[in-house]
N, C-alpha and C positions, 0 to 999 in steps of 0.2 A: 380538067375538073370543074364543074360548075359549083359556084358559090351557093351554098344553102342558106346563108344568114342575110338579112336586110342589110342595106347600106345606108350610110348617113354621111352628113357633111362635116362632122365634128370629130377629127380623128384623136383630139386631146381627151376626150371623156372615154372613149374606147369601150363601148359595151361588150365587145368581143372577149375582152379580159375577164368579165363577169361571166360570160357564157363558158369560157374555159373553166373559171373556178367552179362553178356549178357542175361541170362535167367530172372534175377532179374529186369534187364532194361525193359525186355518186359513186365513183370508183372506190374511194376511200370506205365508204359505208358498205360496199360490197365486201371489201377486204375484212373490215372488222366483223361483219356478219359471218364469214367463212370462219374467222377465229372462234366467234360464239358457238357456231355449229360444231365445230372441232371440240370445243370444251364440253359441249352437251354429250356428245359421244363418249367422253371419257368418265363422265358420271352416270352412265347409263340411262340417260334421259331421252326423251324423243325431241330431236331438233326440228320438227316439222314446223311448229309455229313460230320458231326463230327464222326458218327459211322463208315462210310466209310475210312475215314482219320486214326482213330485209328486202325482199322482192318487192314488196308494196312501197317501201321507202325508195328503192333505186327507180321503179317506175314512174313514181310521182316526181321525183326530181328530174328525170330524164324526159318525161312528157313536157312538164311545165317549164323547162328552161328556155325552150325555142319561143313559147309564148311571153316569157319575160323579156327575152332578148328583143322581140318585136315591139313589146310595150316601151322598152327603153329607146329604141330607135325613133318610135312614133313620138315619145316625150321629148327627145332631142330636136325633132323636126318641128314640134309646136312650142317648144321653150318651156315645158313643164313635165318634170319627171315624177312619177309615183312610186313610193316604196313598196318593195316586194314583201309586205309584212306577213301575210298568210304563208307563203312558202317557207319563209325562214322559220316561223313558229312551228309549222307542221314537221320540218326537219328536225328542229329541236326536240319536240316531243318525241319523234321516232328513234332520236339517238338516246334519250333518257330511257325510253322503254328498252332498247337494246342494252343499256347498261345495267338497268334492273334485272333483266333476264339473265345477264351474266352473273350478277351477285346472287340471284336465286340458286342458280346452278353451282356457284363456288360454296354456298352456304348450306347447300342440301345434304343431309346425313347420308 
């Protein structure tokens, strides 16, 4: 099996762990989204926009994690790492929106 990730000379920093953590985050977001959709069906609401939101979060995390990994490896090679501020804030905003959606459905008459 060919390696899909870039390589680097510093195994102590291990950007691969960060890569795997983002993949776990994507998976857990999908699971929470499924619970939110299930909750929406119990209160006779349309879960379509929750599905769209969860899919957008998962796609954003899945697509950008490879770019973050490449940036980390490049940063290790050059000796300067940049924080992944935009993806982290975007994921946080998506999770907050998902929580608000769950609260709206729980408190709906």
